[in-house]
C-alpha positions in Angstrom: 2.8 50.3 -43.1 -0.8 51.2 -41.7 -0.7 53.3 -39.0 -3.0 52.5 -35.7 -6.1 54.0 -35.2 -6.9 55.2 -31.9 -9.6 54.1 -29.9 -10.0 55.4 -25.9 -12.8 53.6 -23.9 -14.3 54.9 -21.2 -15.8 52.4 -18.7 -16.5 51.3 -15.4 -15.1 47.7 -14.2 -19.1 47.4 -12.3 -20.9 48.6 -15.8 -22.4 45.7 -17.1 -22.8 47.2 -20.7 -19.1 47.9 -20.9 -18.3 44.3 -20.9 -21.0 43.1 -23.1 -19.8 46.5 -25.5 -16.3 45.0 -24.9 -17.0 41.9 -26.6 -18.8 44.2 -29.6 -16.3 46.1 -30.2 -13.7 43.3 -30.1 -15.9 41.8 -32.8 -15.9 45.3 -34.9 -12.5 45.6 -34.5 -11.5 41.9 -36.1 -14.4 42.5 -39.0 -12.5 45.7 -39.8 -9.1 43.8 -39.7 -7.0 47.0 -39.5 -4.6 47.7 -36.5 -6.6 49.0 -33.4 -4.5 50.7 -30.1 -6.9 50.5 -27.2 -6.9 52.7 -24.5 -8.9 52.4 -21.3 -10.2 55.4 -19.0 -11.7 55.6 -16.1 -15.4 56.2 -15.3 -17.4 56.0 -11.4 -20.7 55.0 -12.0 -21.4 55.2 -8.7 -18.2 56.8 -6.5 -20.5 57.4 -3.5 -20.9 53.4 -3.4 -19.2 52.4 0.1 -16.6 49.1 -0.6 -18.5 47.2 1.2 -22.1 48.0 0.4 -24.8 46.0 2.4 -26.9 44.1 0.0 -27.1 42.6 -3.7 -26.6 44.6 -6.7 -30.1 44.0 -6.6 -31.1 46.0 -3.3 -28.7 48.7 -5.1 -30.1 49.3 -8.2 -33.6 49.6 -6.6 -32.5 51.9 -4.0 -30.8 54.0 -6.4 -33.0 54.3 -9.0 -36.4 54.0 -7.0 -37.3 50.5 -9.1 -39.3 48.1 -7.6 -37.3 44.5 -7.1 -39.5 43.3 -9.9 -38.3 46.0 -11.8 -34.8 45.7 -11.0 -35.0 41.8 -11.4 -36.3 42.0 -15.3 -33.8 44.5 -15.9 -31.0 42.5 -14.9 -32.5 39.7 -16.6 -32.3 41.0 -19.6 -28.5 42.5 -19.2 -28.1 38.8 -18.4 -29.5 37.4 -21.6 -27.7 40.0 -23.7 -24.3 39.1 -22.2 -24.8 35.8 -22.6 -25.2 36.6 -26.5 -21.9 37.5 -26.6 -20.4 34.2 -24.6 -20.6 35.9 -21.2 -22.0 34.3 -18.3 -23.1 37.0 -15.8 -23.7 35.9 -12.6 -25.7 38.3 -10.8 -26.2 36.1 -7.5 -22.8 36.0 -6.7 -22.0 40.0 -7.6 -20.2 42.2 -4.8 -21.0 46.0 -5.7 -18.6 47.7 -4.7 -16.5 51.1 -4.7 -14.3 50.7 -7.8 -11.9 53.8 -7.6 -9.4 51.0 -6.8 -10.2 48.8 -9.4 -9.4 51.8 -11.4 -6.1 52.6 -9.9 -5.3 49.0 -10.8 -5.8 49.7 -14.5 -3.3 52.5 -14.7 -0.6 50.8 -12.3 -1.7 47.9 -15.0 -1.0 50.6 -18.1 2.0 51.7 -16.8 3.4 48.1 -17.0 2.2 47.8 -20.9 -0.7 45.5 -19.5 -3.8 47.6 -18.7 -5.7 45.7 -21.7 -5.1 42.0 -19.6 -6.1 43.5 -16.6 -9.6 45.0 -17.7 -10.4 41.7 -19.0 -9.5 40.1 -15.6 -11.4 42.5 -13.7 -14.7 42.5 -15.5 -14.4 38.8 -15.3 -13.7 38.5 -11.4 -17.1 41.0 -10.9 -19.3 40.1 -13.3 -18.8 36.0 -13.9 -16.3 34.9 -11.2 -18.0 36.9 -8.0 -15.0 38.2 -6.8 -14.6 41.3 -4.7 -12.9 44.2 -6.9 -13.1 46.9 -3.7 -10.5 45.9 -1.7 -6.9 46.1 -1.7 -6.2 42.3 -0.7 -8.5 41.3 -2.9 -7.2 43.2 -6.3 -4.0 42.2 -5.3 -4.9 38.6 -5.3 -6.3 39.3 -9.1 -3.2 40.8 -9.9 -1.0 38.2 -8.4 -2.7 35.5 -10.4 -1.8 37.4 -13.5 2.0 37.8 -12.6 2.2 41.0 -11.1 3.9 41.6 -8.2 1.7 41.5 -5.1 3.5 43.4 -2.7 4.2 46.0 -5.2 0.2 46.5 -6.2 -0.8 46.7 -2.5 1.8 49.6 -2.3 0.6 51.1 -5.4 -2.9 51.1 -3.9 -2.4 51.7 -0.3 -0.1 54.8 -1.5 -3.0 55.8 -4.0 0.0 56.5 -6.4 -2.5 56.2 -9.3 -5.4 58.1 -7.7 -4.6 61.4 -9.6 -4.7 59.2 -13.1 -8.1 58.2 -12.0 -9.3 62.0 -11.5 -7.8 63.1 -14.7 -9.7 60.4 -16.8 -12.9 61.5 -14.7 -12.2 65.3 -15.5 -11.8 64.3 -19.2 -14.7 62.6 -19.3 -16.8 65.5 -18.0 -14.8 67.9 -20.3 -16.3 65.3 -23.5 -19.9 65.3 -22.1 -19.2 61.6 -21.0 -22.6 61.2 -19.1 -22.6 57.0 -19.4 -20.2 54.4 -20.1 -19.1 52.6 -22.1 -17.9 55.8 -24.3 -15.6 55.3 -27.1 -13.8 58.0 -28.9 -12.1 57.1 -32.2 -9.0 58.7 -33.4 -9.8 61.6 -30.9 -12.8 62.8 -32.9 -15.7 60.3 -33.3 -17.6 59.4 -30.1 -19.9 56.1 -30.0 -22.1 55.9 -27.0 -23.3 52.6 -25.2 -22.6 48.9 -26.4 -23.4 49.1 -30.0 -23.1 46.3 -32.7 -19.6 45.2 -34.1 -20.8 46.4 -37.4 -20.8 50.0 -36.2 -17.8 49.7 -34.7 -15.9 48.3 -37.9 -18.0 51.1 -40.0 -16.2 53.6 -37.5 -13.0 52.7 -38.1 -12.9 52.2 -41.2 -14.2 55.7 -42.5 -11.4 56.9 -40.0 -8.8 54.3 -42.3 -10.5 56.2 -45.6 -9.6 59.5 -44.1 -6.3 59.0 -43.1 -5.8 57.3 -47.1 -7.3 60.6 -48.1 -5.6 63.2 -45.9 -1.9 61.4 -46.9 
């Protein structure tokens, strides 16, 4: 029986390349064909963002990166086109720019229940496709309840910051690894792949690890 290859992924719920990278990695894992165990880790692209940012993602990017609205519009058009190429329908007109720390706490809550991957997919869809708010506890609890979690328990966990230390530990580990942007994939604890690479890149890396494991055995 072959042992699953562990893949740790640092990612943020409001990172457009993270959702694209998730799809490309999934395609690469399917090409690889072996067993893969995925765990997501928290990375906050903009921890200083207010929960209720007054403006659009375009306003935010223009302010943060010092770009004109035309430049930002071109950037968003480009990323929306790339997202469409992997089957994702980004709707930037409906996105709520926000602080994602509570969304990360919810991902750790879901991990504690063995359902992190399902929650990760739902939160990315909430942010980029559905135009849902992923920064406020009530909205996050509604999303969690929709996929079968106990809403009151989610509210309790988020209000008490039960998983905040776990989020901070992920962020600290990213700093130790020298991760400065996401998505970032760590395969078998030793190979790092940065960015939303092509499916074939992920498949090749997984295959290499499988061959190394066979040789070591």
